[in-house]
MIKE-57437 format. One line per field, with one value per residue: residue in three letters; residue number from 1; x, y negated, z negated of N, C-alpha, C, O in turn. Coordinates in nm, 3 decimals, padded with zeros to 5 digits, m for minus. Atoms other than C-alpha are relative to their C-alpha. Layout:
MIKE-57437
residu: ALA; ...;
num: NUM; ...;
nu: X; ...;
nv: Y; ...;
nw: Z; ...;
cau: X; ...;
cav: Y; ...;
caw: Z; ...;
cu: X; ...;
cv: Y; ...;
cw: Z; ...;
ou: X; ...;
ov: Y; ...;
ow: Z; ...;
***
This chain:
MIKE-57437
residu: MET; LYS; THR; GLN; TYR; TYR; THR; ALA; THR; SER; LEU; ASP; GLY; PHE; ILE; ALA; ASP; ALA; GLU; ASN; SER; LEU; ASP; TRP; LEU; PHE; GLN; PHE; GLY; GLU; PRO; GLU; ASN; GLY; SER; TYR; SER; ASN; PHE; ILE; ARG; GLU; VAL; GLY; ALA; ILE; ALA; MET; GLY; ALA; THR; THR; TYR; GLU; TRP; ILE; LEU; SER; HIS; PRO; SER; ASP; ASP; HIS; SER; ASN; PRO; VAL; TRP; THR; TYR; GLU; GLN; PRO; ALA; TRP; VAL; PHE; THR; SER; ARG; SER; LEU; PRO; THR; ILE; PRO; GLY; ALA; ASP; ILE; LYS; PHE; VAL; LYS; GLY; ASP; VAL; ARG; PRO; VAL; HIS; GLN; GLU; MET; SER; ALA; ALA; ALA; GLY; GLY; LYS; ASN; ILE; TRP; LEU; VAL; GLY; GLY; GLY; ASP; LEU; VAL; GLY; GLN; PHE; TYR; ASP; HIS; GLY; LEU; LEU; ASP; GLU; ILE; ILE; VAL; GLN; ILE; THR; SER; VAL; THR; LEU; GLY; SER; GLY; ALA; PRO; LEU; LEU; PRO; ARG; ARG; ILE; VAL; THR; PRO; PRO; LEU; LYS; LEU; LEU; SER; ALA; THR; VAL; TYR; GLY; HIS; ALA; PHE; ALA; GLU; LEU; ARG; TYR; GLN; VAL; PHE; PRO; PRO; GLU;
num: 1; 2; 3; 4; 5; 6; 7; 8; 9; 10; 11; 12; 13; 14; 15; 16; 17; 18; 19; 20; 21; 22; 23; 24; 25; 26; 27; 28; 29; 30; 31; 32; 33; 34; 35; 36; 37; 38; 39; 40; 41; 42; 43; 44; 45; 46; 47; 48; 49; 50; 51; 52; 53; 54; 55; 56; 57; 58; 59; 60; 61; 62; 63; 64; 65; 66; 67; 68; 69; 70; 71; 72; 73; 74; 75; 76; 77; 78; 79; 80; 81; 82; 83; 84; 85; 86; 87; 88; 89; 90; 91; 92; 93; 94; 95; 96; 97; 98; 99; 100; 101; 102; 103; 104; 105; 106; 107; 108; 109; 110; 111; 112; 113; 114; 115; 116; 117; 118; 119; 120; 121; 122; 123; 124; 125; 126; 127; 128; 129; 130; 131; 132; 133; 134; 135; 136; 137; 138; 139; 140; 141; 142; 143; 144; 145; 146; 147; 148; 149; 150; 151; 152; 153; 154; 155; 156; 157; 158; 159; 160; 161; 162; 163; 164; 165; 166; 167; 168; 169; 170; 171; 172; 173; 174; 175; 176; 177; 178; 179; 180; 181; 182; 183;
nu: 00.096; m00.037; 00.057; m00.058; 00.062; 00.006; 00.076; m00.042; m00.036; m00.048; m00.157; m00.052; 00.025; 00.109; 00.105; 00.132; m00.042; 00.032; 00.146; 00.008; 00.049; m00.067; 00.051; m00.126; m00.028; 00.110; 00.000; m00.071; 00.058; m00.080; m00.127; 00.015; m00.057; m00.059; m00.017; 00.106; 00.086; m00.099; m00.037; 00.119; 00.037; m00.086; 00.025; 00.098; 00.041; m00.050; m00.006; m00.003; 00.014; 00.123; m00.011; 00.015; 00.138; 00.098; 00.004; 00.101; 00.150; 00.053; 00.001; 00.106; 00.013; 00.047; 00.142; m00.017; 00.078; m00.091; m00.155; m00.046; m00.087; m00.023; m00.076; 00.078; m00.085; 00.027; m00.073; m00.016; 00.000; m00.050; 00.059; 00.046; 00.131; 00.109; 00.031; 00.107; m00.025; 00.051; 00.083; m00.069; m00.160; m00.054; m00.096; m00.010; m00.076; m00.112; m00.101; m00.116; m00.126; 00.012; m00.057; 00.107; 00.083; m00.082; 00.027; 00.126; 00.020; m00.070; 00.078; 00.111; m00.035; m00.013; m00.118; m00.054; m00.066; 00.074; m00.043; 00.012; 00.048; m00.052; m00.093; m00.130; m00.039; 00.022; m00.105; m00.114; 00.008; m00.032; m00.144; m00.068; 00.003; m00.058; 00.107; 00.021; m00.096; m00.020; 00.081; 00.036; 00.053; 00.037; m00.018; 00.080; m00.052; 00.021; m00.057; 00.108; m00.058; 00.052; 00.110; m00.032; m00.117; 00.003; m00.023; m00.076; m00.098; m00.139; m00.056; m00.141; m00.071; m00.060; 00.103; 00.095; m00.075; 00.078; 00.006; 00.034; 00.063; 00.093; 00.088; 00.120; 00.062; m00.104; 00.000; m00.027; m00.121; 00.023; m00.098; 00.025; m00.094; 00.004; m00.032; m00.076; 00.033; m00.080; m00.117;
nv: 00.114; 00.122; 00.113; 00.065; 00.123; m00.006; 00.126; 00.077; 00.123; 00.088; 00.010; 00.086; m00.046; 00.034; m00.094; 00.072; 00.137; 00.088; m00.007; m00.121; m00.062; m00.092; 00.023; 00.000; m00.131; m00.067; 00.027; m00.100; m00.122; m00.097; m00.032; m00.107; m00.128; 00.049; m00.095; 00.005; m00.100; m00.089; 00.053; m00.001; m00.134; m00.038; 00.108; m00.056; 00.112; 00.118; 00.112; 00.127; 00.124; 00.069; 00.074; m00.101; m00.052; 00.113; m00.007; m00.109; 00.035; 00.113; m00.047; m00.107; m00.106; 00.029; 00.062; 00.125; m00.007; m00.022; m00.012; m00.149; m00.088; m00.126; m00.091; m00.106; m00.026; 00.072; 00.119; 00.102; 00.133; 00.074; 00.146; 00.044; 00.043; m00.108; m00.008; m00.096; m00.123; m00.060; m00.131; m00.124; m00.013; m00.043; 00.116; 00.032; 00.133; 00.011; 00.103; m00.013; m00.084; m00.097; m00.126; m00.096; m00.022; m00.092; m00.136; m00.054; m00.030; m00.113; m00.111; m00.010; m00.014; m00.142; m00.044; 00.072; 00.127; 00.109; 00.122; 00.130; 00.065; 00.112; 00.079; m00.018; 00.012; m00.123; m00.087; 00.036; m00.048; m00.147; m00.008; 00.034; m00.100; m00.117; m00.067; 00.007; m00.094; 00.038; 00.090; m00.019; 00.126; m00.005; 00.123; 00.038; 00.074; 00.137; 00.069; 00.104; 00.131; m00.012; m00.089; m00.097; m00.065; m00.137; m00.029; 00.108; m00.047; m00.047; m00.135; 00.017; m00.120; m00.053; 00.026; m00.090; m00.081; m00.022; m00.138; m00.007; 00.110; m00.042; 00.091; m00.044; 00.084; 00.127; 00.103; m00.054; m00.087; m00.067; m00.029; m00.087; 00.031; m00.049; 00.107; m00.055; 00.066; 00.120; m00.021;
nw: m00.024; m00.007; 00.018; m00.119; m00.046; m00.144; m00.036; m00.119; 00.036; m00.105; m00.008; 00.084; 00.123; 00.069; m00.020; m00.036; m00.028; 00.094; 00.034; 00.024; m00.106; m00.072; m00.140; m00.083; m00.027; m00.084; m00.146; m00.069; 00.023; 00.066; m00.074; m00.092; 00.080; 00.133; 00.102; 00.092; 00.022; 00.081; 00.143; 00.066; 00.035; 00.114; 00.111; 00.092; 00.082; m00.046; 00.077; m00.057; 00.068; m00.025; m00.132; m00.084; 00.033; m00.041; m00.163; m00.038; 00.027; m00.089; m00.138; 00.007; m00.105; m00.131; 00.007; 00.086; 00.134; 00.123; m00.025; m00.065; 00.102; m00.090; 00.059; 00.073; 00.103; 00.113; m00.020; 00.125; m00.030; 00.105; 00.003; 00.143; 00.000; m00.039; m00.152; m00.026; m00.040; m00.111; 00.022; m00.047; 00.002; 00.129; 00.028; 00.154; 00.019; 00.125; 00.014; 00.084; m00.021; m00.100; 00.054; 00.040; m00.125; m00.090; 00.068; m00.033; m00.158; m00.039; 00.038; m00.091; m00.149; m00.034; m00.059; m00.122; 00.015; 00.044; m00.072; 00.041; m00.129; 00.006; m00.076; 00.047; 00.144; 00.068; m00.029; 00.091; 00.153; 00.008; m00.011; 00.122; 00.107; m00.061; m00.028; m00.144; m00.063; m00.135; m00.058; m00.162; m00.056; m00.153; m00.012; m00.114; m00.082; 00.015; 00.129; 00.066; 00.073; 00.117; 00.040; 00.100; m00.027; m00.007; 00.137; 00.054; 00.110; m00.050; 00.001; m00.051; 00.048; m00.120; m00.128; m00.052; m00.082; m00.141; m00.015; m00.136; m00.082; m00.111; m00.089; m00.035; m00.094; m00.051; 00.105; 00.123; 00.031; 00.145; 00.077; 00.130; 00.084; 00.143; 00.100; 00.109; 00.114; 00.013; 00.104;
cau: m00.005; 00.098; 00.007; 00.016; m00.040; m00.167; m00.247; m00.197; 00.005; 00.082; 00.442; 00.494; 00.373; 00.025; m00.261; m00.546; m00.543; m00.587; m00.965; m00.925; m01.036; m00.933; m01.086; m00.706; m00.678; m01.008; m00.937; m00.723; m00.952; m00.821; m00.459; m00.432; m00.350; m00.324; m00.261; m00.579; m00.780; m00.491; m00.416; m00.778; m00.829; m00.547; m00.695; m00.889; m00.928; m00.909; m00.828; m00.893; m00.908; m01.219; m01.120; m01.095; m01.440; m01.607; m01.485; m01.659; m01.965; m01.979; m01.949; m02.293; m02.373; m02.501; m02.861; m02.721; m02.892; m02.617; m02.238; m02.054; m01.912; m01.739; m01.554; m01.661; m01.385; m01.446; m01.330; m01.205; m01.270; m01.033; m01.212; m01.274; m01.610; m01.954; m01.995; m02.281; m02.293; m02.337; m02.618; m02.479; m02.115; m01.918; m01.761; m01.625; m01.538; m01.239; m01.004; m00.668; m00.371; m00.344; m00.180; m00.481; m00.696; m00.408; m00.444; m00.812; m00.795; m00.527; m00.749; m01.033; m00.840; m00.798; m00.448; m00.484; m00.336; m00.444; m00.475; m00.431; m00.630; m00.524; m00.465; m00.108; m00.095; m00.282; m00.032; 00.230; 00.089; 00.110; 00.452; 00.556; 00.464; 00.646; 00.319; 00.360; 00.527; 00.490; 00.397; 00.252; 00.226; 00.102; 00.263; 00.042; 00.177; 00.056; 00.172; m00.081; 00.157; m00.016; m00.265; m00.256; 00.096; 00.157; 00.318; 00.415; 00.691; 01.074; 01.195; 01.560; 01.711; 01.660; 01.545; 01.265; 01.377; 01.244; 01.101; 00.954; 00.874; 00.613; 00.466; 00.106; m00.033; 00.119; 00.039; 00.116; 00.444; 00.389; 00.658; 00.664; 00.852; 00.946; 00.932; 01.147; 01.047; 01.187; 01.518;
cav: 00.004; m00.343; m00.699; m00.878; m01.229; m01.195; m01.527; m01.754; m02.072; m02.372; m02.383; m02.661; m02.430; m02.534; m02.277; m02.528; m02.899; m03.198; m03.145; m02.789; m02.687; m02.384; m02.493; m02.527; m02.159; m02.037; m02.181; m01.885; m01.619; m01.264; m01.201; m00.989; m00.625; m00.792; m00.630; m00.721; m00.419; m00.190; m00.423; m00.442; m00.062; m00.045; m00.310; m00.193; m00.541; m00.905; m01.242; m01.590; m01.941; m02.168; m02.372; m02.046; m01.918; m02.254; m02.253; m01.922; m02.056; m02.360; m02.124; m01.953; m01.643; m01.633; m01.712; m02.008; m01.882; m01.733; m01.724; m01.451; m01.199; m00.949; m00.776; m00.448; m00.449; m00.590; m00.972; m01.205; m01.575; m01.784; m02.114; m02.332; m02.424; m02.262; m02.159; m02.004; m01.641; m01.444; m01.190; m00.827; m00.921; m00.763; m01.096; m01.159; m01.540; m01.579; m01.829; m01.873; m01.614; m01.398; m01.111; m00.949; m01.003; m00.823; m00.536; m00.523; m00.544; m00.278; m00.041; m00.131; m00.104; 00.265; 00.303; 00.075; m00.265; m00.594; m00.888; m01.237; m01.430; m01.760; m02.033; m02.080; m02.211; m01.909; m01.688; m01.877; m01.803; m01.426; m01.479; m01.654; m01.356; m01.110; m00.979; m01.048; m00.762; m00.883; m01.173; m01.118; m01.448; m01.485; m01.820; m02.008; m02.228; m02.561; m02.828; m03.011; m03.255; m03.213; m02.994; m02.703; m02.554; m02.195; m02.143; m02.421; m02.261; m02.232; m01.893; m01.905; m01.647; m01.379; m01.461; m01.290; m00.987; m00.993; m00.641; m00.710; m00.965; m00.904; m01.103; m01.102; m01.255; m01.604; m01.782; m01.572; m01.440; m01.213; m01.206; m00.950; m01.029; m00.818; m01.035; m00.980; m01.090; m01.449; m01.446;
caw: 00.013; 00.099; 00.008; 00.348; 00.472; 00.831; 01.006; 01.294; 01.299; 01.524; 01.659; 01.414; 01.117; 01.043; 00.995; 01.031; 01.158; 00.958; 00.936; 00.841; 01.179; 01.377; 01.717; 01.843; 01.785; 01.917; 02.248; 02.322; 02.209; 02.095; 02.196; 02.485; 02.327; 01.998; 01.662; 01.459; 01.528; 01.401; 01.099; 01.004; 00.988; 00.717; 00.486; 00.189; 00.014; 00.103; m00.070; 00.029; m00.109; m00.123; 00.183; 00.377; 00.250; 00.311; 00.690; 00.713; 00.563; 00.800; 01.107; 01.140; 01.340; 01.681; 01.566; 01.354; 01.036; 00.844; 00.802; 01.003; 00.752; 00.947; 00.678; 00.520; 00.270; m00.085; m00.106; m00.387; m00.331; m00.538; m00.646; m00.949; m00.838; m00.765; m00.394; m00.215; m00.156; 00.178; 00.165; 00.178; 00.138; m00.138; m00.273; m00.624; m00.710; m00.935; m01.067; m01.235; m01.236; m00.934; m01.125; m01.282; m00.969; m00.770; m01.003; m00.950; m00.566; m00.564; m00.740; m00.512; m00.188; m00.232; m00.129; 00.173; 00.210; 00.062; 00.294; 00.200; 00.446; 00.343; 00.286; 00.225; m00.122; m00.233; m00.068; m00.232; m00.581; m00.491; m00.373; m00.684; m00.896; m00.660; m00.514; m00.153; 00.056; 00.410; 00.618; 01.000; 01.175; 01.530; 01.634; 01.903; 02.183; 02.045; 01.787; 01.542; 01.378; 01.058; 00.862; 00.643; 00.607; 00.676; 00.339; 00.128; m00.077; m00.022; 00.061; 00.073; m00.148; m00.076; 00.276; 00.463; 00.670; 01.039; 01.105; 01.449; 01.723; 01.989; 02.270; 02.317; 02.636; 02.744; 02.406; 02.126; 01.963; 01.644; 01.393; 01.097; 00.810; 00.470; 00.168; m00.112; m00.483; m00.555; m00.759;
cu: 00.086; m00.069; 00.053; m00.077; 00.002; m00.080; 00.078; 00.050; 00.027; 00.144; 00.075; m00.025; m00.121; m00.113; m00.153; 00.042; m00.030; m00.141; m00.044; m00.079; 00.083; m00.025; 00.147; 00.026; m00.085; m00.003; 00.069; m00.063; 00.074; 00.116; m00.003; 00.086; 00.049; m00.015; m00.114; m00.059; 00.067; 00.012; m00.124; m00.035; 00.079; m00.036; m00.109; m00.054; 00.053; m00.012; m00.006; m00.037; m00.139; m00.012; m00.024; m00.154; m00.085; 00.004; m00.078; m00.155; m00.047; 00.015; m00.115; 00.012; m00.073; m00.153; m00.001; m00.068; 00.084; 00.146; 00.029; 00.087; 00.018; 00.076; m00.075; 00.071; m00.053; 00.088; 00.003; 00.029; 00.072; m00.042; m00.020; m00.136; m00.121; m00.024; m00.101; 00.055; m00.040; m00.066; 00.062; 00.133; 00.034; 00.119; 00.013; 00.076; 00.081; 00.081; 00.107; 00.106; m00.047; 00.034; m00.117; m00.109; 00.071; m00.011; m00.128; m00.015; 00.091; m00.062; m00.121; 00.029; 00.026; 00.108; 00.032; 00.042; m00.088; 00.048; m00.028; m00.036; 00.053; m00.086; 00.135; 00.033; m00.058; 00.088; 00.113; m00.013; 00.049; 00.149; 00.087; 00.005; 00.054; m00.092; m00.030; 00.111; 00.026; m00.080; 00.003; m00.053; 00.016; 00.031; m00.043; 00.114; m00.062; 00.058; m00.110; 00.053; m00.027; m00.119; 00.034; 00.136; m00.009; 00.030; 00.080; 00.088; 00.152; 00.014; 00.133; 00.070; m00.078; m00.093; m00.078; 00.093; m00.093; 00.005; m00.035; m00.043; m00.058; m00.073; m00.136; m00.058; 00.111; 00.000; 00.027; 00.144; m00.037; 00.128; m00.036; 00.114; m00.005; 00.024; 00.054; m00.060; 00.115; 00.101; m00.015;
cv: m00.128; m00.126; m00.080; m00.149; 00.003; m00.127; m00.049; m00.128; m00.078; 00.031; m00.086; 00.055; m00.037; 00.108; m00.059; m00.151; m00.065; 00.002; 00.140; 00.079; 00.110; m00.007; 00.012; 00.138; 00.090; m00.026; 00.104; 00.139; 00.108; 00.020; 00.112; 00.126; m00.030; 00.111; m00.013; 00.120; 00.116; m00.043; 00.020; 00.139; 00.054; m00.081; 00.037; m00.109; m00.117; m00.112; m00.128; m00.108; m00.055; m00.062; 00.108; 00.045; m00.113; m00.018; 00.113; m00.033; m00.091; 00.063; 00.106; 00.107; m00.056; m00.065; m00.116; 00.003; 00.036; 00.010; 00.121; 00.037; 00.134; 00.109; 00.106; 00.025; m00.099; m00.135; m00.074; m00.111; m00.072; m00.143; m00.031; m00.063; 00.095; m00.009; 00.104; 00.138; 00.038; 00.123; 00.112; m00.008; 00.030; m00.098; m00.022; m00.147; 00.013; m00.117; 00.029; 00.102; 00.102; 00.144; 00.097; 00.018; 00.091; 00.125; 00.037; 00.024; 00.118; 00.117; 00.013; 00.033; 00.162; 00.056; m00.072; m00.129; m00.115; m00.111; m00.130; m00.075; m00.147; m00.084; 00.011; m00.039; 00.115; 00.098; m00.030; 00.036; 00.151; 00.023; m00.033; 00.099; 00.140; 00.098; 00.012; 00.093; m00.050; m00.103; 00.034; m00.132; m00.011; m00.161; m00.041; m00.116; m00.153; m00.065; m00.077; m00.126; m00.006; 00.097; 00.077; 00.081; 00.136; 00.090; m00.084; 00.036; 00.001; 00.132; 00.000; 00.115; 00.085; m00.042; 00.110; 00.095; 00.023; 00.150; 00.018; m00.135; 00.055; m00.107; 00.040; m00.131; m00.122; m00.108; 00.027; 00.089; 00.034; 00.037; 00.082; m00.007; 00.100; m00.101; 00.077; m00.082; m00.132; 00.045; m00.103;
cw: m00.008; m00.024; 00.125; 00.030; 00.155; 00.052; 00.129; m00.025; 00.132; 00.019; m00.107; m00.148; m00.085; 00.045; 00.019; 00.010; m00.116; m00.065; m00.054; 00.095; 00.067; 00.148; 00.081; 00.020; 00.080; 00.150; 00.084; 00.004; m00.070; 00.090; 00.081; m00.073; m00.124; m00.110; m00.093; m00.026; m00.087; m00.135; m00.060; m00.066; m00.132; m00.133; m00.072; m00.108; 00.053; m00.114; 00.063; m00.097; 00.036; 00.128; 00.123; m00.002; 00.046; 00.167; 00.040; m00.006; 00.082; 00.146; 00.016; 00.104; 00.130; m00.019; m00.098; m00.129; m00.102; 00.041; 00.068; m00.108; 00.078; m00.082; m00.079; m00.140; m00.111; 00.008; m00.132; 00.069; m00.122; m00.001; m00.146; 00.011; 00.034; 00.160; 00.010; 00.043; 00.158; m00.026; 00.051; 00.001; m00.140; m00.030; m00.150; 00.010; m00.124; 00.000; m00.086; 00.051; 00.109; m00.033; m00.029; 00.099; 00.097; m00.046; 00.033; 00.155; 00.023; m00.027; 00.097; 00.153; 00.030; 00.085; 00.142; m00.032; m00.026; 00.107; m00.057; 00.112; 00.004; m00.107; m00.077; m00.138; m00.088; 00.026; m00.063; m00.141; 00.009; 00.015; m00.111; m00.110; 00.063; 00.064; 00.155; 00.065; 00.146; 00.059; 00.162; 00.016; 00.147; 00.018; 00.154; 00.080; 00.005; m00.129; m00.047; m00.055; m00.132; m00.028; m00.121; 00.026; m00.004; m00.130; m00.060; m00.123; 00.089; m00.017; 00.053; m00.043; m00.095; 00.126; 00.044; 00.097; 00.115; 00.026; 00.142; 00.083; 00.126; 00.058; 00.030; 00.105; 00.035; m00.121; m00.140; m00.024; m00.141; m00.055; m00.129; m00.082; m00.130; m00.083; m00.121; m00.128; m00.017; m00.119; m00.110;
ou: 00.172; m00.187; 00.172; m00.196; 00.106; m00.196; 00.181; m00.010; 00.045; 00.204; 00.190; 00.017; m00.117; m00.135; m00.251; 00.138; m00.067; m00.160; m00.163; m00.152; 00.205; 00.038; 00.144; 00.071; m00.046; m00.074; 00.061; m00.025; 00.158; 00.102; m00.048; 00.200; 00.155; m00.071; m00.106; m00.066; 00.010; 00.000; m00.116; m00.077; 00.039; 00.025; m00.217; m00.137; 00.164; m00.089; 00.072; m00.102; m00.202; m00.117; m00.097; m00.214; m00.181; m00.097; m00.154; m00.244; m00.168; 00.011; m00.089; 00.096; m00.112; m00.194; m00.106; m00.100; 00.069; 00.184; m00.049; 00.176; m00.064; 00.104; m00.181; 00.016; m00.112; 00.199; m00.095; 00.117; 00.020; m00.006; m00.036; m00.177; m00.097; m00.052; m00.122; 00.166; m00.120; m00.008; 00.111; 00.191; m00.027; 00.236; m00.088; 00.178; 00.041; 00.099; 00.100; 00.122; m00.156; m00.008; m00.128; m00.177; 00.003; m00.023; m00.140; m00.081; 00.054; m00.044; m00.163; m00.056; 00.040; 00.092; 00.137; 00.038; m00.203; 00.165; m00.138; 00.045; 00.094; m00.191; 00.153; 00.130; m00.004; 00.118; 00.182; 00.086; 00.140; 00.213; 00.192; 00.089; 00.031; m00.053; m00.121; 00.230; 00.143; m00.201; 00.110; m00.150; 00.123; m00.047; 00.003; 00.213; m00.072; 00.099; m00.174; m00.014; 00.065; m00.190; 00.107; 00.148; m00.096; m00.027; 00.200; 00.067; 00.163; m00.021; 00.156; 00.121; m00.112; m00.215; m00.054; 00.202; m00.197; 00.110; 00.006; m00.103; 00.006; m00.140; m00.154; m00.075; 00.234; 00.067; 00.028; 00.181; m00.069; 00.196; m00.137; 00.225; m00.119; 00.109; 00.020; m00.105; 00.234; 00.074; 00.066;
ov: m00.137; m00.119; m00.110; m00.171; m00.016; m00.152; m00.001; m00.191; m00.019; 00.089; m00.060; m00.013; m00.038; 00.138; 00.009; m00.194; m00.006; m00.036; 00.159; 00.171; 00.096; 00.072; 00.074; 00.173; 00.178; 00.039; 00.107; 00.231; 00.071; 00.025; 00.217; 00.109; 00.016; 00.219; 00.077; 00.159; 00.173; 00.038; 00.088; 00.149; 00.149; m00.063; 00.048; m00.080; m00.115; m00.100; m00.137; m00.080; m00.007; m00.051; 00.081; 00.045; m00.083; m00.040; 00.098; m00.006; m00.090; m00.016; 00.226; 00.098; m00.171; m00.155; m00.157; m00.103; m00.009; 00.027; 00.216; m00.035; 00.222; 00.217; 00.075; 00.087; m00.202; m00.125; m00.075; m00.115; m00.068; m00.219; 00.053; m00.131; 00.212; m00.115; 00.198; 00.153; m00.037; 00.219; 00.107; 00.091; m00.017; m00.080; m00.030; m00.165; 00.059; m00.183; 00.126; 00.108; 00.158; 00.237; 00.201; 00.121; 00.167; 00.214; 00.152; 00.120; 00.191; 00.212; 00.124; 00.071; 00.209; 00.140; m00.060; m00.161; m00.117; m00.138; m00.149; m00.088; m00.190; m00.041; 00.079; 00.017; 00.144; 00.163; 00.061; 00.073; 00.191; 00.107; 00.028; 00.090; 00.248; 00.215; 00.077; 00.074; m00.054; m00.109; 00.055; m00.177; 00.009; m00.239; 00.014; m00.161; m00.220; 00.003; m00.142; m00.229; m00.060; 00.138; 00.034; 00.142; 00.180; 00.195; m00.086; m00.009; 00.017; 00.184; m00.003; 00.190; 00.042; m00.057; 00.223; 00.057; 00.087; 00.214; 00.118; m00.225; 00.134; m00.187; 00.154; m00.249; m00.108; m00.211; m00.060; 00.181; m00.055; 00.120; 00.050; 00.025; 00.122; m00.185; 00.188; m00.193; m00.120; 00.124; m00.107;
ow: m00.096; 00.011; 00.138; 00.007; 00.219; 00.019; 00.176; m00.111; 00.239; m00.071; m00.140; m00.241; m00.208; 00.162; 00.048; m00.053; m00.218; m00.181; m00.081; 00.057; 00.063; 00.219; 00.188; 00.129; 00.157; 00.226; 00.207; 00.077; m00.152; 00.212; 00.036; m00.117; m00.167; m00.092; m00.177; m00.143; m00.181; m00.226; m00.162; m00.182; m00.200; m00.238; m00.015; m00.194; 00.107; m00.209; 00.157; m00.198; 00.129; 00.192; 00.218; 00.105; 00.116; 00.234; 00.136; 00.073; 00.103; 00.240; 00.005; 00.194; 00.146; 00.054; m00.147; m00.182; m00.215; 00.156; 00.060; m00.154; 00.105; m00.029; m00.135; m00.231; m00.077; 00.059; m00.207; 00.155; m00.233; 00.089; m00.234; m00.084; 00.062; 00.214; m00.066; 00.092; 00.214; m00.076; 00.164; 00.045; m00.236; 00.002; m00.220; 00.076; m00.231; 00.102; m00.160; 00.173; 00.103; 00.036; 00.036; 00.096; 00.165; 00.037; 00.077; 00.196; 00.115; 00.049; 00.131; 00.234; 00.143; 00.174; 00.206; m00.151; 00.020; 00.137; m00.108; 00.204; 00.111; m00.156; m00.178; m00.187; m00.195; m00.074; m00.110; m00.204; m00.064; m00.048; m00.134; m00.199; 00.008; 00.069; 00.206; 00.039; 00.183; 00.033; 00.220; m00.047; 00.204; m00.036; 00.254; 00.022; 00.108; m00.223; 00.036; m00.065; m00.193; 00.064; m00.210; 00.133; m00.080; m00.162; m00.032; m00.235; 00.211; m00.123; 00.174; 00.041; m00.205; 00.125; 00.004; 00.140; 00.100; 00.027; 00.200; 00.023; 00.195; m00.007; 00.072; 00.075; 00.037; m00.114; m00.228; 00.049; m00.220; 00.005; m00.191; m00.040; m00.170; m00.052; m00.159; m00.099; 00.010; m00.209; m00.203;
***
């Protein structure tokens, strides 16, 4: 089991623009022969921050009535405020230290991986406690100039270990890194 940060970023390192929008990313659609379908099959639990969850809430389904919740896995949303629920979704709202929540997620994942959906600061909290094993980032061929940073942490010693680099279509390069606990 691994705890993984799987995300997309602009070439200049932002996962969302200054308005927390992902429209810059969705112009590309799914990467040609991308890794998401294989990745999600190995995920047993997911975590995200309030901003990511609110973005999902603000993007309704095709009939414009309910948010699109495509995850079958149990999810933990880190928030300090009350947020609306999504009918039929297995979502737990939590706050505070990520360590006890990570233990709960590990038990629920049933031997599968934990996906840290985002944002970058939440992922940084997992990293700070040595709970992040892998970063899988798809770099897209746009620059945003500002926005939500990929991972607002210094990771210098020990450095990340590049495991693979793969090109998908004409707009994506996926980099997979092993993460070592901070010293």
